[in-house]
N, CA, C and O atoms as a Tripos MOL2 file, in Angstrom:
@<TRIPOS>MOLECULE
protein
  292   291    73     0     0
PROTEIN
NO_CHARGES

@<TRIPOS>ATOM
      1 N         -22.2600  -25.0980  104.6800 N.3       1 MET1
      2 CA        -22.9310  -25.5020  105.9040 C.3       1 MET1
      3 C         -22.0760  -25.1490  107.1120 C.2       1 MET1
      4 O         -21.8680  -25.9880  107.9880 O.2       1 MET1
      5 N         -21.5810  -23.9250  107.1710 N.am      2 GLU2
      6 CA        -20.7310  -23.5120  108.2660 C.3       2 GLU2
      7 C         -21.4730  -23.4750  109.6030 C.2       2 GLU2
      8 O         -20.9100  -23.8720  110.6230 O.2       2 GLU2
      9 N         -22.7060  -23.0150  109.6170 N.am      3 ASN3
     10 CA        -23.4590  -22.8940  110.8540 C.3       3 ASN3
     11 C         -24.3320  -24.1250  111.0850 C.2       3 ASN3
     12 O         -25.5530  -24.0070  111.1880 O.2       3 ASN3
     13 N         -23.7460  -25.2470  111.1620 N.am      4 LYS4
     14 CA        -24.3450  -26.5790  111.2980 C.3       4 LYS4
     15 C         -25.7850  -26.5820  111.8270 C.2       4 LYS4
     16 O         -26.0370  -26.2170  112.9750 O.2       4 LYS4
     17 N         -26.7020  -26.9920  110.9860 N.am      5 PRO5
     18 CA        -28.1100  -27.0130  111.4010 C.3       5 PRO5
     19 C         -28.3960  -28.1710  112.3560 C.2       5 PRO5
     20 O         -27.6440  -29.1430  112.4240 O.2       5 PRO5
     21 N         -29.4850  -28.0460  113.0800 N.am      6 THR6
     22 CA        -29.9380  -29.1800  113.8830 C.3       6 THR6
     23 C         -30.4510  -30.2460  112.9210 C.2       6 THR6
     24 O         -30.6670  -29.9780  111.7390 O.2       6 THR6
     25 N         -30.6410  -31.4410  113.4320 N.am      7 PHE7
     26 CA        -31.1700  -32.5220  112.6040 C.3       7 PHE7
     27 C         -32.5240  -32.1180  112.0180 C.2       7 PHE7
     28 O         -32.7810  -32.3060  110.8290 O.2       7 PHE7
     29 N         -33.3840  -31.5620  112.8710 N.am      8 GLU8
     30 CA        -34.7220  -31.1760  112.4370 C.3       8 GLU8
     31 C         -34.6640  -30.0810  111.3570 C.2       8 GLU8
     32 O         -35.4140  -30.1260  110.3820 O.2       8 GLU8
     33 N         -33.7750  -29.1090  111.5390 N.am      9 ASN9
     34 CA        -33.6350  -28.0560  110.5290 C.3       9 ASN9
     35 C         -33.0680  -28.6090  109.2280 C.2       9 ASN9
     36 O         -33.4330  -28.1550  108.1440 O.2       9 ASN9
     37 N         -32.1800  -29.5870  109.3360 N.am     10 GLY10
     38 CA        -31.6440  -30.2370  108.1470 C.3      10 GLY10
     39 C         -32.7400  -30.9340  107.3530 C.2      10 GLY10
     40 O         -32.7970  -30.8290  106.1280 O.2      10 GLY10
     41 N         -33.6100  -31.6470  108.0650 N.am     11 LEU11
     42 CA        -34.7230  -32.3240  107.3840 C.3      11 LEU11
     43 C         -35.6880  -31.3230  106.7660 C.2      11 LEU11
     44 O         -36.2020  -31.5380  105.6690 O.2      11 LEU11
     45 N         -35.9300  -30.2250  107.4810 N.am     12 LYS12
     46 CA        -36.8220  -29.1880  106.9520 C.3      12 LYS12
     47 C         -36.2430  -28.6050  105.6610 C.2      12 LYS12
     48 O         -36.9660  -28.4120  104.6830 O.2      12 LYS12
     49 N         -34.9400  -28.3280  105.6630 N.am     13 ARG13
     50 CA        -34.3090  -27.7730  104.4630 C.3      13 ARG13
     51 C         -34.3310  -28.7890  103.3210 C.2      13 ARG13
     52 O         -34.5310  -28.4190  102.1640 O.2      13 ARG13
     53 N         -34.1260  -30.0690  103.6450 N.am     14 LEU14
     54 CA        -34.2110  -31.1020  102.6110 C.3      14 LEU14
     55 C         -35.6020  -31.1260  101.9810 C.2      14 LEU14
     56 O         -35.7360  -31.2780  100.7670 O.2      14 LEU14
     57 N         -36.6170  -30.9780  102.7970 N.am     15 ASP15
     58 CA        -37.9900  -30.9430  102.2860 C.3      15 ASP15
     59 C         -38.1790  -29.7430  101.3590 C.2      15 ASP15
     60 O         -38.8080  -29.8600  100.3080 O.2      15 ASP15
     61 N         -37.6310  -28.5790  101.7540 N.am     16 GLU16
     62 CA        -37.7140  -27.3900  100.9100 C.3      16 GLU16
     63 C         -37.0120  -27.6270   99.5650 C.2      16 GLU16
     64 O         -37.5070  -27.2190   98.5150 O.2      16 GLU16
     65 N         -35.8670  -28.2830   99.6170 N.am     17 ILE17
     66 CA        -35.1090  -28.5690   98.3950 C.3      17 ILE17
     67 C         -35.9130  -29.4810   97.4760 C.2      17 ILE17
     68 O         -35.9880  -29.2450   96.2700 O.2      17 ILE17
     69 N         -36.5070  -30.5120   98.0410 N.am     18 VAL18
     70 CA        -37.3150  -31.4410   97.2350 C.3      18 VAL18
     71 C         -38.4900  -30.7010   96.5990 C.2      18 VAL18
     72 O         -38.7920  -30.9030   95.4230 O.2      18 VAL18
     73 N         -39.1470  -29.8480   97.3720 N.am     19 GLN19
     74 CA        -40.2740  -29.0730   96.8360 C.3      19 GLN19
     75 C         -39.8190  -28.1740   95.6880 C.2      19 GLN19
     76 O         -40.4910  -28.0750   94.6610 O.2      19 GLN19
     77 N         -38.6840  -27.5290   95.8720 N.am     20 ARG20
     78 CA        -38.1740  -26.6170   94.8420 C.3      20 ARG20
     79 C         -37.7810  -27.3980   93.5830 C.2      20 ARG20
     80 O         -38.0700  -26.9730   92.4640 O.2      20 ARG20
     81 N         -37.1190  -28.5420   93.7790 N.am     21 LEU21
     82 CA        -36.7230  -29.3520   92.6300 C.3      21 LEU21
     83 C         -37.9340  -29.9150   91.8820 C.2      21 LEU21
     84 O         -37.8500  -30.2110   90.6910 O.2      21 LEU21
     85 N         -39.0440  -30.0580   92.5800 N.am     22 SER22
     86 CA        -40.2650  -30.5890   91.9680 C.3      22 SER22
     87 C         -41.0090  -29.5390   91.1520 C.2      22 SER22
     88 O         -41.8830  -29.8700   90.3500 O.2      22 SER22
     89 N         -40.6610  -28.2880   91.3590 N.am     23 SER23
     90 CA        -41.3590  -27.2370   90.6230 C.3      23 SER23
     91 C         -40.8590  -27.1800   89.1820 C.2      23 SER23
     92 O         -39.7460  -27.6090   88.8780 O.2      23 SER23
     93 N         -41.6870  -26.6520   88.3180 N.am     24 GLU24
     94 CA        -41.3420  -26.6110   86.9010 C.3      24 GLU24
     95 C         -40.5060  -25.4050   86.5220 C.2      24 GLU24
     96 O         -39.9530  -25.3640   85.4230 O.2      24 GLU24
     97 N         -40.3990  -24.4280   87.3990 N.am     25 ASP25
     98 CA        -39.7110  -23.1990   87.0260 C.3      25 ASP25
     99 C         -38.2920  -23.0990   87.5770 C.2      25 ASP25
    100 O         -37.7540  -21.9970   87.6920 O.2      25 ASP25
    101 N         -37.6860  -24.2160   87.9150 N.am     26 VAL26
    102 CA        -36.3150  -24.2100   88.4230 C.3      26 VAL26
    103 C         -35.3490  -24.4540   87.2550 C.2      26 VAL26
    104 O         -35.5430  -25.3610   86.4450 O.2      26 VAL26
    105 N         -34.3150  -23.6290   87.1930 N.am     27 SER27
    106 CA        -33.3490  -23.7610   86.0980 C.3      27 SER27
    107 C         -32.4310  -24.9590   86.3390 C.2      27 SER27
    108 O         -32.3490  -25.4840   87.4490 O.2      27 SER27
    109 N         -31.7570  -25.3710   85.2990 N.am     28 LEU28
    110 CA        -30.8070  -26.4780   85.4060 C.3      28 LEU28
    111 C         -29.6910  -26.1250   86.3820 C.2      28 LEU28
    112 O         -29.2930  -26.9610   87.1940 O.2      28 LEU28
    113 N         -29.1850  -24.9060   86.3130 N.am     29 ASN29
    114 CA        -28.1140  -24.4610   87.2000 C.3      29 ASN29
    115 C         -28.5740  -24.4760   88.6630 C.2      29 ASN29
    116 O         -27.8510  -24.9510   89.5380 O.2      29 ASN29
    117 N         -29.7850  -23.9510   88.9250 N.am     30 GLU30
    118 CA        -30.3170  -23.9550   90.2900 C.3      30 GLU30
    119 C         -30.5640  -25.3850   90.7600 C.2      30 GLU30
    120 O         -30.3010  -25.7120   91.9180 O.2      30 GLU30
    121 N         -31.0640  -26.2300   89.8790 N.am     31 SER31
    122 CA        -31.2990  -27.6400   90.2240 C.3      31 SER31
    123 C         -30.0140  -28.3100   90.6830 C.2      31 SER31
    124 O         -29.9990  -29.0490   91.6680 O.2      31 SER31
    125 N         -28.9400  -28.0410   89.9590 N.am     32 PHE32
    126 CA        -27.6570  -28.6400   90.3080 C.3      32 PHE32
    127 C         -27.1830  -28.1590   91.6700 C.2      32 PHE32
    128 O         -26.6960  -28.9540   92.4740 O.2      32 PHE32
    129 N         -27.3200  -26.8540   91.9380 N.am     33 LYS33
    130 CA        -26.9150  -26.2960   93.2390 C.3      33 LYS33
    131 C         -27.7610  -26.8750   94.3710 C.2      33 LYS33
    132 O         -27.2400  -27.2080   95.4360 O.2      33 LYS33
    133 N         -29.0520  -26.9910   94.1370 N.am     34 LEU34
    134 CA        -29.9400  -27.5670   95.1450 C.3      34 LEU34
    135 C         -29.6020  -29.0360   95.3930 C.2      34 LEU34
    136 O         -29.6110  -29.5010   96.5330 O.2      34 LEU34
    137 N         -29.3060  -29.7520   94.3230 N.am     35 TYR35
    138 CA        -28.9390  -31.1600   94.4520 C.3      35 TYR35
    139 C         -27.6710  -31.2940   95.3000 C.2      35 TYR35
    140 O         -27.6070  -32.1360   96.1960 O.2      35 TYR35
    141 N         -26.6700  -30.4700   95.0190 N.am     36 GLU36
    142 CA        -25.4270  -30.5060   95.8000 C.3      36 GLU36
    143 C         -25.6920  -30.2240   97.2750 C.2      36 GLU36
    144 O         -25.1710  -30.9150   98.1510 O.2      36 GLU36
    145 N         -26.5030  -29.2070   97.5430 N.am     37 GLU37
    146 CA        -26.8380  -28.8800   98.9340 C.3      37 GLU37
    147 C         -27.5670  -30.0480   99.5960 C.2      37 GLU37
    148 O         -27.2990  -30.3870  100.7490 O.2      37 GLU37
    149 N         -28.4820  -30.6520   98.8590 N.am     38 GLY38
    150 CA        -29.2320  -31.7840   99.4000 C.3      38 GLY38
    151 C         -28.3430  -32.9650   99.7400 C.2      38 GLY38
    152 O         -28.5280  -33.5970  100.7800 O.2      38 GLY38
    153 N         -27.3840  -33.2720   98.8840 N.am     39 VAL39
    154 CA        -26.4630  -34.3840   99.1370 C.3      39 VAL39
    155 C         -25.6540  -34.1110  100.4120 C.2      39 VAL39
    156 O         -25.4560  -35.0110  101.2290 O.2      39 VAL39
    157 N         -25.1910  -32.8730  100.5760 N.am     40 LYS40
    158 CA        -24.4360  -32.5210  101.7800 C.3      40 LYS40
    159 C         -25.3010  -32.6360  103.0290 C.2      40 LYS40
    160 O         -24.8360  -33.1020  104.0690 O.2      40 LYS40
    161 N         -26.5600  -32.2120  102.9260 N.am     41 LEU41
    162 CA        -27.4630  -32.3090  104.0720 C.3      41 LEU41
    163 C         -27.7720  -33.7560  104.4260 C.2      41 LEU41
    164 O         -27.8260  -34.1050  105.6060 O.2      41 LEU41
    165 N         -27.9740  -34.6000  103.4230 N.am     42 VAL42
    166 CA        -28.2330  -36.0230  103.6900 C.3      42 VAL42
    167 C         -27.0340  -36.6370  104.4090 C.2      42 VAL42
    168 O         -27.2030  -37.3800  105.3750 O.2      42 VAL42
    169 N         -25.8320  -36.3290  103.9420 N.am     43 ASP43
    170 CA        -24.6240  -36.8340  104.5770 C.3      43 ASP43
    171 C         -24.5180  -36.3460  106.0160 C.2      43 ASP43
    172 O         -24.2180  -37.1240  106.9210 O.2      43 ASP43
    173 N         -24.7630  -35.0680  106.2240 N.am     44 TYR44
    174 CA        -24.6940  -34.4740  107.5630 C.3      44 TYR44
    175 C         -25.7240  -35.1190  108.5030 C.2      44 TYR44
    176 O         -25.3850  -35.4930  109.6260 O.2      44 TYR44
    177 N         -26.9630  -35.2490  108.0550 N.am     45 CYS45
    178 CA        -28.0170  -35.8400  108.8920 C.3      45 CYS45
    179 C         -27.7330  -37.3170  109.1840 C.2      45 CYS45
    180 O         -28.0200  -37.8020  110.2780 O.2      45 CYS45
    181 N         -27.1740  -38.0200  108.2130 N.am     46 THR46
    182 CA        -26.8140  -39.4270  108.4290 C.3      46 THR46
    183 C         -25.7220  -39.5370  109.4890 C.2      46 THR46
    184 O         -25.7740  -40.4150  110.3500 O.2      46 THR46
    185 N         -24.7330  -38.6450  109.4250 N.am     47 ARG47
    186 CA        -23.6800  -38.6570  110.4470 C.3      47 ARG47
    187 C         -24.2450  -38.3470  111.8250 C.2      47 ARG47
    188 O         -23.8340  -38.9560  112.8130 O.2      47 ARG47
    189 N         -25.1830  -37.4040  111.9030 N.am     48 LEU48
    190 CA        -25.8170  -37.0970  113.1880 C.3      48 LEU48
    191 C         -26.5620  -38.3060  113.7330 C.2      48 LEU48
    192 O         -26.4610  -38.6170  114.9200 O.2      48 LEU48
    193 N         -27.3080  -38.9880  112.8740 N.am     49 LEU49
    194 CA        -28.0490  -40.1810  113.3220 C.3      49 LEU49
    195 C         -27.1030  -41.2630  113.8240 C.2      49 LEU49
    196 O         -27.3820  -41.9060  114.8370 O.2      49 LEU49
    197 N         -25.9960  -41.4700  113.1350 N.am     50 THR50
    198 CA        -25.0130  -42.4680  113.5570 C.3      50 THR50
    199 C         -24.4330  -42.0950  114.9190 C.2      50 THR50
    200 O         -24.2580  -42.9520  115.7850 O.2      50 THR50
    201 N         -24.1400  -40.8200  115.0960 N.am     51 GLU51
    202 CA        -23.6140  -40.3420  116.3790 C.3      51 GLU51
    203 C         -24.6430  -40.5410  117.4930 C.2      51 GLU51
    204 O         -24.2990  -41.0060  118.5800 O.2      51 GLU51
    205 N         -25.8970  -40.1940  117.2280 N.am     52 PHE52
    206 CA        -26.9510  -40.3600  118.2210 C.3      52 PHE52
    207 C         -27.1600  -41.8340  118.5580 C.2      52 PHE52
    208 O         -27.3850  -42.1880  119.7160 O.2      52 PHE52
    209 N         -27.0840  -42.6790  117.5520 N.am     53 GLU53
    210 CA        -27.2470  -44.1240  117.7720 C.3      53 GLU53
    211 C         -26.1640  -44.6390  118.7110 C.2      53 GLU53
    212 O         -26.4450  -45.4260  119.6140 O.2      53 GLU53
    213 N         -24.9290  -44.1960  118.5010 N.am     54 GLY54
    214 CA        -23.8340  -44.6080  119.3720 C.3      54 GLY54
    215 C         -24.0510  -44.1520  120.7980 C.2      54 GLY54
    216 O         -23.7590  -44.8910  121.7390 O.2      54 GLY54
    217 N         -24.5620  -42.9400  120.9700 N.am     55 LYS55
    218 CA        -24.8280  -42.4270  122.3190 C.3      55 LYS55
    219 C         -25.9300  -43.2210  123.0040 C.2      55 LYS55
    220 O         -25.8410  -43.5090  124.1970 O.2      55 LYS55
    221 N         -26.9740  -43.5780  122.2500 N.am     56 VAL56
    222 CA        -28.0740  -44.3630  122.8190 C.3      56 VAL56
    223 C         -27.5710  -45.7370  123.2440 C.2      56 VAL56
    224 O         -27.9470  -46.2340  124.3060 O.2      56 VAL56
    225 N         -26.7210  -46.3550  122.4210 N.am     57 LYS57
    226 CA        -26.1730  -47.6660  122.7720 C.3      57 LYS57
    227 C         -25.3490  -47.5750  124.0470 C.2      57 LYS57
    228 O         -25.4250  -48.4650  124.8940 O.2      57 LYS57
    229 N         -24.5650  -46.5160  124.1980 N.am     58 LYS58
    230 CA        -23.7660  -46.3400  125.4140 C.3      58 LYS58
    231 C         -24.6600  -46.1750  126.6280 C.2      58 LYS58
    232 O         -24.3620  -46.7140  127.6930 O.2      58 LYS58
    233 N         -25.7430  -45.4450  126.4850 N.am     59 LEU59
    234 CA        -26.6440  -45.1870  127.6020 C.3      59 LEU59
    235 C         -27.4890  -46.3900  127.9850 C.2      59 LEU59
    236 O         -28.0560  -46.4150  129.0770 O.2      59 LEU59
    237 N         -27.5880  -47.3860  127.1170 N.am     60 SER60
    238 CA        -28.4550  -48.5290  127.3990 C.3      60 SER60
    239 C         -27.7690  -49.6120  128.2350 C.2      60 SER60
    240 O         -28.4060  -50.6070  128.5830 O.2      60 SER60
    241 N         -26.4960  -49.4410  128.5610 N.am     61 GLY61
    242 CA        -25.7830  -50.4360  129.3580 C.3      61 GLY61
    243 C         -25.7530  -50.0620  130.8290 C.2      61 GLY61
    244 O         -26.1530  -48.9640  131.2150 O.2      61 GLY61
    245 N         -25.2750  -50.9890  131.6400 N.am     62 ASP62
    246 CA        -25.0650  -50.6820  133.0530 C.3      62 ASP62
    247 C         -23.7340  -51.2610  133.4950 C.2      62 ASP62
    248 O         -23.1480  -52.0860  132.7940 O.2      62 ASP62
    249 N         -23.2550  -50.8320  134.6530 N.am     63 SER63
    250 CA        -21.9150  -51.2120  135.0950 C.3      63 SER63
    251 C         -21.8190  -52.6620  135.5660 C.2      63 SER63
    252 O         -20.7260  -53.2290  135.5570 O.2      63 SER63
    253 N         -22.9200  -53.2750  135.9730 N.am     64 GLU64
    254 CA        -22.8730  -54.6530  136.4750 C.3      64 GLU64
    255 C         -22.8750  -55.6810  135.3530 C.2      64 GLU64
    256 O         -22.0500  -56.5950  135.3430 O.2      64 GLU64
    257 N         -23.7720  -55.5390  134.4360 N.am     65 SER65
    258 CA        -23.9030  -56.5560  133.3840 C.3      65 SER65
    259 C         -23.2380  -56.1400  132.0750 C.2      65 SER65
    260 O         -23.2670  -56.8900  131.1000 O.2      65 SER65
    261 N         -22.6590  -54.9890  132.0480 N.am     66 GLY66
    262 CA        -22.0480  -54.5300  130.8090 C.3      66 GLY66
    263 C         -23.0760  -53.8910  129.9070 C.2      66 GLY66
    264 O         -24.2190  -53.6540  130.3000 O.2      66 GLY66
    265 N         -22.6620  -53.6260  128.7300 N.am     67 PHE67
    266 CA        -23.5630  -52.9590  127.7970 C.3      67 PHE67
    267 C         -24.3420  -53.9570  126.9730 C.2      67 PHE67
    268 O         -23.7820  -54.9210  126.4520 O.2      67 PHE67
    269 N         -25.6250  -53.7250  126.8580 N.am     68 ASN68
    270 CA        -26.4640  -54.5010  125.9630 C.3      68 ASN68
    271 C         -26.5880  -53.7180  124.6690 C.2      68 ASN68
    272 O         -27.2030  -52.6510  124.6390 O.2      68 ASN68
    273 N         -26.0230  -54.2290  123.6310 N.am     69 VAL69
    274 CA        -26.1210  -53.5570  122.3420 C.3      69 VAL69
    275 C         -27.1840  -54.2700  121.5350 C.2      69 VAL69
    276 O         -27.0060  -55.4010  121.0820 O.2      69 VAL69
    277 N         -28.3060  -53.5670  121.3670 N.am     70 GLU70
    278 CA        -29.4140  -54.1090  120.6070 C.3      70 GLU70
    279 C         -29.6560  -53.2100  119.4090 C.2      70 GLU70
    280 O         -29.2560  -52.0460  119.4160 O.2      70 GLU70
    281 N         -30.2900  -53.7260  118.4040 N.am     71 PRO71
    282 CA        -30.5810  -52.8760  117.2450 C.3      71 PRO71
    283 C         -31.3620  -51.6440  117.6480 C.2      71 PRO71
    284 O         -32.2770  -51.7110  118.4680 O.2      71 PRO71
    285 N         -30.9910  -50.5250  117.0660 N.am     72 PHE72
    286 CA        -31.6660  -49.2770  117.3360 C.3      72 PHE72
    287 C         -32.8530  -49.1740  116.4030 C.2      72 PHE72
    288 O         -32.6950  -49.2700  115.1860 O.2      72 PHE72
    289 N         -34.0360  -48.9830  116.9530 N.am     73 GLU73
    290 CA        -35.2380  -48.9160  116.1210 C.3      73 GLU73
    291 C         -35.8170  -47.5380  116.1120 C.2      73 GLU73
    292 O         -36.8340  -47.3010  115.4600 O.2      73 GLU73
@<TRIPOS>BOND
     1     1     2 1
     2     2     3 1
     3     3     4 2
     4     3     5 am
     5     5     6 1
     6     6     7 1
     7     7     8 2
     8     7     9 am
     9     9    10 1
    10    10    11 1
    11    11    12 2
    12    11    13 am
    13    13    14 1
    14    14    15 1
    15    15    16 2
    16    15    17 am
    17    17    18 1
    18    18    19 1
    19    19    20 2
    20    19    21 am
    21    21    22 1
    22    22    23 1
    23    23    24 2
    24    23    25 am
    25    25    26 1
    26    26    27 1
    27    27    28 2
    28    27    29 am
    29    29    30 1
    30    30    31 1
    31    31    32 2
    32    31    33 am
    33    33    34 1
    34    34    35 1
    35    35    36 2
    36    35    37 am
    37    37    38 1
    38    38    39 1
    39    39    40 2
    40    39    41 am
    41    41    42 1
    42    42    43 1
    43    43    44 2
    44    43    45 am
    45    45    46 1
    46    46    47 1
    47    47    48 2
    48    47    49 am
    49    49    50 1
    50    50    51 1
    51    51    52 2
    52    51    53 am
    53    53    54 1
    54    54    55 1
    55    55    56 2
    56    55    57 am
    57    57    58 1
    58    58    59 1
    59    59    60 2
    60    59    61 am
    61    61    62 1
    62    62    63 1
    63    63    64 2
    64    63    65 am
    65    65    66 1
    66    66    67 1
    67    67    68 2
    68    67    69 am
    69    69    70 1
    70    70    71 1
    71    71    72 2
    72    71    73 am
    73    73    74 1
    74    74    75 1
    75    75    76 2
    76    75    77 am
    77    77    78 1
    78    78    79 1
    79    79    80 2
    80    79    81 am
    81    81    82 1
    82    82    83 1
    83    83    84 2
    84    83    85 am
    85    85    86 1
    86    86    87 1
    87    87    88 2
    88    87    89 am
    89    89    90 1
    90    90    91 1
    91    91    92 2
    92    91    93 am
    93    93    94 1
    94    94    95 1
    95    95    96 2
    96    95    97 am
    97    97    98 1
    98    98    99 1
    99    99   100 2
   100    99   101 am
   101   101   102 1
   102   102   103 1
   103   103   104 2
   104   103   105 am
   105   105   106 1
   106   106   107 1
   107   107   108 2
   108   107   109 am
   109   109   110 1
   110   110   111 1
   111   111   112 2
   112   111   113 am
   113   113   114 1
   114   114   115 1
   115   115   116 2
   116   115   117 am
   117   117   118 1
   118   118   119 1
   119   119   120 2
   120   119   121 am
   121   121   122 1
   122   122   123 1
   123   123   124 2
   124   123   125 am
   125   125   126 1
   126   126   127 1
   127   127   128 2
   128   127   129 am
   129   129   130 1
   130   130   131 1
   131   131   132 2
   132   131   133 am
   133   133   134 1
   134   134   135 1
   135   135   136 2
   136   135   137 am
   137   137   138 1
   138   138   139 1
   139   139   140 2
   140   139   141 am
   141   141   142 1
   142   142   143 1
   143   143   144 2
   144   143   145 am
   145   145   146 1
   146   146   147 1
   147   147   148 2
   148   147   149 am
   149   149   150 1
   150   150   151 1
   151   151   152 2
   152   151   153 am
   153   153   154 1
   154   154   155 1
   155   155   156 2
   156   155   157 am
   157   157   158 1
   158   158   159 1
   159   159   160 2
   160   159   161 am
   161   161   162 1
   162   162   163 1
   163   163   164 2
   164   163   165 am
   165   165   166 1
   166   166   167 1
   167   167   168 2
   168   167   169 am
   169   169   170 1
   170   170   171 1
   171   171   172 2
   172   171   173 am
   173   173   174 1
   174   174   175 1
   175   175   176 2
   176   175   177 am
   177   177   178 1
   178   178   179 1
   179   179   180 2
   180   179   181 am
   181   181   182 1
   182   182   183 1
   183   183   184 2
   184   183   185 am
   185   185   186 1
   186   186   187 1
   187   187   188 2
   188   187   189 am
   189   189   190 1
   190   190   191 1
   191   191   192 2
   192   191   193 am
   193   193   194 1
   194   194   195 1
   195   195   196 2
   196   195   197 am
   197   197   198 1
   198   198   199 1
   199   199   200 2
   200   199   201 am
   201   201   202 1
   202   202   203 1
   203   203   204 2
   204   203   205 am
   205   205   206 1
   206   206   207 1
   207   207   208 2
   208   207   209 am
   209   209   210 1
   210   210   211 1
   211   211   212 2
   212   211   213 am
   213   213   214 1
   214   214   215 1
   215   215   216 2
   216   215   217 am
   217   217   218 1
   218   218   219 1
   219   219   220 2
   220   219   221 am
   221   221   222 1
   222   222   223 1
   223   223   224 2
   224   223   225 am
   225   225   226 1
   226   226   227 1
   227   227   228 2
   228   227   229 am
   229   229   230 1
   230   230   231 1
   231   231   232 2
   232   231   233 am
   233   233   234 1
   234   234   235 1
   235   235   236 2
   236   235   237 am
   237   237   238 1
   238   238   239 1
   239   239   240 2
   240   239   241 am
   241   241   242 1
   242   242   243 1
   243   243   244 2
   244   243   245 am
   245   245   246 1
   246   246   247 1
   247   247   248 2
   248   247   249 am
   249   249   250 1
   250   250   251 1
   251   251   252 2
   252   251   253 am
   253   253   254 1
   254   254   255 1
   255   255   256 2
   256   255   257 am
   257   257   258 1
   258   258   259 1
   259   259   260 2
   260   259   261 am
   261   261   262 1
   262   262   263 1
   263   263   264 2
   264   263   265 am
   265   265   266 1
   266   266   267 1
   267   267   268 2
   268   267   269 am
   269   269   270 1
   270   270   271 1
   271   271   272 2
   272   271   273 am
   273   273   274 1
   274   274   275 1
   275   275   276 2
   276   275   277 am
   277   277   278 1
   278   278   279 1
   279   279   280 2
   280   279   281 am
   281   281   282 1
   282   282   283 1
   283   283   284 2
   284   283   285 am
   285   285   286 1
   286   286   287 1
   287   287   288 2
   288   287   289 am
   289   289   290 1
   290   290   291 1
   291   291   292 2
@<TRIPOS>SUBSTRUCTURE
     1 MET1         2 RESIDUE 1 A MET
     2 GLU2         6 RESIDUE 1 A GLU
     3 ASN3        10 RESIDUE 1 A ASN
     4 LYS4        14 RESIDUE 1 A LYS
     5 PRO5        18 RESIDUE 1 A PRO
     6 THR6        22 RESIDUE 1 A THR
     7 PHE7        26 RESIDUE 1 A PHE
     8 GLU8        30 RESIDUE 1 A GLU
     9 ASN9        34 RESIDUE 1 A ASN
    10 GLY10       38 RESIDUE 1 A GLY
    11 LEU11       42 RESIDUE 1 A LEU
    12 LYS12       46 RESIDUE 1 A LYS
    13 ARG13       50 RESIDUE 1 A ARG
    14 LEU14       54 RESIDUE 1 A LEU
    15 ASP15       58 RESIDUE 1 A ASP
    16 GLU16       62 RESIDUE 1 A GLU
    17 ILE17       66 RESIDUE 1 A ILE
    18 VAL18       70 RESIDUE 1 A VAL
    19 GLN19       74 RESIDUE 1 A GLN
    20 ARG20       78 RESIDUE 1 A ARG
    21 LEU21       82 RESIDUE 1 A LEU
    22 SER22       86 RESIDUE 1 A SER
    23 SER23       90 RESIDUE 1 A SER
    24 GLU24       94 RESIDUE 1 A GLU
    25 ASP25       98 RESIDUE 1 A ASP
    26 VAL26      102 RESIDUE 1 A VAL
    27 SER27      106 RESIDUE 1 A SER
    28 LEU28      110 RESIDUE 1 A LEU
    29 ASN29      114 RESIDUE 1 A ASN
    30 GLU30      118 RESIDUE 1 A GLU
    31 SER31      122 RESIDUE 1 A SER
    32 PHE32      126 RESIDUE 1 A PHE
    33 LYS33      130 RESIDUE 1 A LYS
    34 LEU34      134 RESIDUE 1 A LEU
    35 TYR35      138 RESIDUE 1 A TYR
    36 GLU36      142 RESIDUE 1 A GLU
    37 GLU37      146 RESIDUE 1 A GLU
    38 GLY38      150 RESIDUE 1 A GLY
    39 VAL39      154 RESIDUE 1 A VAL
    40 LYS40      158 RESIDUE 1 A LYS
    41 LEU41      162 RESIDUE 1 A LEU
    42 VAL42      166 RESIDUE 1 A VAL
    43 ASP43      170 RESIDUE 1 A ASP
    44 TYR44      174 RESIDUE 1 A TYR
    45 CYS45      178 RESIDUE 1 A CYS
    46 THR46      182 RESIDUE 1 A THR
    47 ARG47      186 RESIDUE 1 A ARG
    48 LEU48      190 RESIDUE 1 A LEU
    49 LEU49      194 RESIDUE 1 A LEU
    50 THR50      198 RESIDUE 1 A THR
    51 GLU51      202 RESIDUE 1 A GLU
    52 PHE52      206 RESIDUE 1 A PHE
    53 GLU53      210 RESIDUE 1 A GLU
    54 GLY54      214 RESIDUE 1 A GLY
    55 LYS55      218 RESIDUE 1 A LYS
    56 VAL56      222 RESIDUE 1 A VAL
    57 LYS57      226 RESIDUE 1 A LYS
    58 LYS58      230 RESIDUE 1 A LYS
    59 LEU59      234 RESIDUE 1 A LEU
    60 SER60      238 RESIDUE 1 A SER
    61 GLY61      242 RESIDUE 1 A GLY
    62 ASP62      246 RESIDUE 1 A ASP
    63 SER63      250 RESIDUE 1 A SER
    64 GLU64      254 RESIDUE 1 A GLU
    65 SER65      258 RESIDUE 1 A SER
    66 GLY66      262 RESIDUE 1 A GLY
    67 PHE67      266 RESIDUE 1 A PHE
    68 ASN68      270 RESIDUE 1 A ASN
    69 VAL69      274 RESIDUE 1 A VAL
    70 GLU70      278 RESIDUE 1 A GLU
    71 PRO71      282 RESIDUE 1 A PRO
    72 PHE72      286 RESIDUE 1 A PHE
    73 GLU73      290 RESIDUE 1 A GLU
């Protein structure tokens, strides 16, 4: 994953991986490689979401009353 995908591209690739793994003509070796790629993408997308959540929390505060940290929905 040298050329870091966007969050949306990561989700699209995950969907492709799930579709491929669901097919009956995928070999055990290919399944394992796809699974490894999928795990890395899930980790990457989760880190992006955590980073975005932190940025949203920072942006939701103001200088007078401080930051309001509310659950991100």
